[in-house]
C-alpha positions in Angstrom: -86.3 13.6 -102.6 -90.1 13.7 -102.3 -91.9 12.8 -99.0 -93.1 9.6 -100.6 -89.6 8.6 -101.5 -88.4 9.4 -98.0 -91.2 7.3 -96.6 -90.0 4.3 -98.8 -86.5 4.5 -97.3 -87.4 5.4 -93.8 -86.7 2.5 -91.4 -85.1 0.4 -94.1 -82.9 -1.4 -91.6 -80.6 -0.7 -88.7 -77.5 -1.9 -90.6 -78.1 0.2 -93.7 -76.1 3.4 -94.4 -77.9 6.6 -93.6 -79.1 8.4 -96.8 -78.1 11.9 -97.6 -80.9 14.2 -98.7 -79.8 17.8 -99.5 -83.4 19.1 -99.3 -83.8 17.7 -95.9 -80.5 19.1 -94.7 -81.3 22.6 -96.0 -84.7 22.4 -94.3 -82.9 21.5 -91.0 -80.4 24.3 -91.4 -83.1 26.9 -92.3 -85.3 25.8 -89.4 -82.4 26.1 -86.8 -80.1 28.6 -88.6 -80.2 31.1 -85.7 -80.7 28.9 -82.6 -79.8 25.4 -81.7 -82.9 23.2 -81.3 -84.0 22.2 -77.9 -83.7 18.5 -77.1 -87.3 17.8 -77.7 -87.3 19.7 -80.9 -84.2 17.8 -82.1 -85.7 14.4 -81.2 -89.0 15.2 -83.0 -87.0 16.2 -86.1 -84.7 13.1 -85.9 -87.6 10.7 -85.6 -89.3 12.2 -88.6 -86.0 12.0 -90.6 -85.4 8.3 -89.6 -83.0 6.7 -92.1 -81.5 10.0 -93.3 -78.5 12.1 -92.3 -78.0 15.8 -92.1 -75.4 18.2 -90.7 -76.0 19.3 -87.1 -72.7 21.1 -86.8 -73.4 23.6 -89.6 -73.6 26.5 -87.1 -70.2 25.5 -85.6 -68.1 25.7 -88.7 -67.3 27.8 -91.7 -65.4 31.0 -92.1 -67.4 32.6 -89.3 -65.6 30.3 -86.9 -62.2 31.1 -88.4 -62.7 34.9 -88.1 -63.9 34.6 -84.5 -61.0 32.5 -83.2 -58.1 33.3 -85.5 -56.2 35.5 -83.0 -56.4 32.8 -80.3 -54.9 30.1 -82.7 -52.2 32.4 -84.0 -50.8 32.6 -80.4 -50.1 28.9 -80.6 -48.6 29.0 -84.1 -51.7 28.1 -86.1 -52.2 30.5 -89.1 -55.6 31.5 -90.4 -55.0 29.6 -93.7 -54.6 26.4 -91.8 -57.9 27.0 -89.9 -59.6 27.6 -93.3 -58.3 24.3 -94.5 -59.7 22.6 -91.4 -63.2 24.0 -91.7 -63.0 22.9 -95.4 -62.6 19.4 -94.1 -59.0 18.8 -95.2 -57.9 15.8 -93.0 -54.2 16.6 -93.5 -54.6 20.2 -92.2 -56.8 18.9 -89.3 -54.0 16.5 -88.3 -51.4 19.2 -88.3 -53.5 21.7 -86.3 -54.5 19.0 -83.8 -50.8 18.2 -83.3 -50.1 21.9 -82.5 -53.0 22.0 -80.1 -51.8 18.8 -78.3 -48.2 20.0 -78.1 -49.5 23.3 -76.7 -51.6 21.5 -74.0 -48.5 19.4 -73.1 -46.4 22.6 -72.7 -48.9 24.4 -70.6 -49.3 21.3 -68.5 -45.6 21.4 -67.6 -46.0 25.1 -66.7 -49.0 24.3 -64.5 -47.1 21.5 -62.8 -44.4 24.1 -61.9 -46.9 26.2 -60.1 -48.1 28.7 -62.8 -51.7 29.7 -62.5 -54.5 31.5 -64.4 -52.9 30.4 -67.7 -56.1 30.9 -69.7 -56.8 34.4 -68.2 -53.2 35.4 -68.9 -53.6 34.2 -72.5 -50.9 31.6 -72.1 -53.2 28.7 -72.7 -55.8 28.5 -75.4 -59.4 28.2 -74.1 -60.7 24.6 -74.1 -64.1 25.9 -75.2 -62.5 27.2 -78.4 -60.7 23.9 -78.9 -64.0 22.1 -78.6 -65.4 24.5 -81.2 -62.5 23.6 -83.5 -63.3 19.9 -83.1 -66.9 20.5 -84.2 -65.9 22.8 -87.0 -63.5 20.3 -88.4 -66.0 17.4 -88.2 -68.6 19.6 -89.9 -66.1 20.5 -92.7 -65.3 16.8 -93.4 -69.0 16.0 -93.4 -69.9 18.9 -95.6 -67.3 18.0 -98.3 -67.7 14.3 -98.0 -64.2 13.8 -96.7 -65.2 12.4 -93.4 -62.8 9.8 -92.1 -61.2 8.8 -88.8 -58.4 11.3 -88.0 -56.3 9.8 -85.1 -55.1 13.2 -83.8 -58.7 14.6 -83.9 -60.1 11.6 -82.1 -57.3 11.8 -79.5 -58.1 15.5 -79.0 -61.8 14.7 -78.8 -61.1 12.0 -76.1 -58.9 14.5 -74.2 -61.8 17.0 -74.2 -64.4 14.5 -73.1 -62.5 12.3 -70.8 -59.1 13.6 -69.6 -56.9 11.1 -67.8 -57.8 7.5 -67.4 -61.6 6.9 -67.7 -63.4 5.7 -64.6 -64.3 2.4 -66.3 -60.7 1.8 -67.2 -59.5 2.5 -63.7 -62.1 0.0 -62.4 -61.0 -2.6 -64.9 -57.3 -2.1 -63.9 -58.2 -2.3 -60.2 -60.2 -5.5 -60.8 -57.2 -7.0 -62.7 -54.9 -6.1 -59.8 -57.3 -7.6 -57.3 -57.7 -10.8 -59.2 -53.9 -11.2 -59.7 -53.2 -10.5 -56.0 -55.5 -13.4 -55.1 -53.9 -15.6 -57.7 -50.4 -14.8 -56.3 -51.6 -15.4 -52.8 -53.2 -18.8 -53.8 -50.1 -19.9 -55.6 -48.0 -19.0 -52.5 -50.4 -20.9 -50.3 -50.2 -24.0 -52.5 -46.3 -23.9 -52.4 -45.8 -23.1 -48.7 -49.0 -24.1 -47.0 -49.1 -20.6 -45.4 -51.3 -17.8 -46.6 -49.3 -14.6 -47.3 -50.2 -11.2 -46.0 -51.4 -8.4 -48.1 -48.1 -6.6 -47.5 -46.2 -9.6 -48.9 -48.4 -9.9 -52.0 -48.2 -6.1 -52.6 -44.4 -6.3 -52.6 -44.5 -9.0 -55.2 -46.8 -7.0 -57.4 -44.9 -3.8 -56.9 -47.9 -1.8 -55.5 -48.5 -0.1 -52.2 -50.1 -2.3 -49.4 -52.8 0.3 -49.0 -53.8 -0.2 -52.7 -54.6 -3.8 -52.1 -56.1 -3.2 -48.7 -58.8 -1.0 -50.2 -59.9 -3.9 -52.4 -60.8 -6.2 -49.5 -62.8 -6.1 -46.3 -59.7 -6.6 -44.2 -56.9 -9.1 -44.0 -59.3 -12.0 -43.1 -61.4 -11.4 -46.3 -58.2 -11.4 -48.4 -57.0 -14.7 -46.9 -60.5 -16.2 -47.3 -60.8 -15.3 -50.9 -57.3 -16.4 -51.8 -58.0 -19.8 -50.1 -61.2 -20.1 -52.0 -59.4 -19.4 -55.3 -56.8 -22.1 -54.5 -59.5 -24.6 -53.7 -61.5 -23.8 -56.8 -58.6 -24.2 -59.2 -57.2 -27.3 -57.4 -60.5 -29.1 -57.6 -60.5 -28.8 -61.4 -57.2 -30.5 -62.1 -56.0 -32.2 -59.0 -53.7 -29.5 -57.9 -51.5 -29.6 -61.0 -52.6 -26.1 -62.0 -50.4 -24.5 -59.3 -47.2 -26.2 -60.3 -44.5 -23.6 -60.9 -47.1 -20.8 -60.9 -45.7 -18.7 -58.1 -43.7 -15.7 -59.4 -40.0 -15.7 -58.5 -38.9 -13.8 -55.4 
């Protein structure tokens, strides 16, 4: 594609698909074949290539990757042929290898919980750095051969690499849900009995530790105040009918 043609497509619209240009991709690969671009270099390149796509994982995949990590993967039951299929972008091979990696991580996790240490140094556990390389090599293979598609096991592995455990935002959301529901239960109890329950009583109803709820409020007085405000707010909207039969059973 000529520079004039690229200029015609550039900035065509945010919702349009990115356009593949082999010449542009080869130019990117040639320019950064030996070294990854610095951030400013990459941003300058990407702004000039607005509207087009090109492979940035090219240095991460291919047979070079397979030859360099084959021994590591064979220790967890992944043969070289399977890795070759992955770097060729075969989604079925990628799924199977990802499952082996995930099962391996689950097994070494059990061993770590039992007190075993230095699992990577002892070559019991595959290096997470190598697994991250595998993810990039697989994504590059799918992109190279135009087989790219969402592979659940690969995405799960990618999530595990980037964000192990429950993400901070999800923990905050769950905490906020618990906080709101605790006030709801306290307000319903207040409506039924005329007495504001303690944090300990509400925690028992929710099946959580009292300390868990205590950390969400500035003391028992704050908890009672907010529960009362919630009761008043909902009662004012429908004459108190809202709270009928809302208190969870004992």
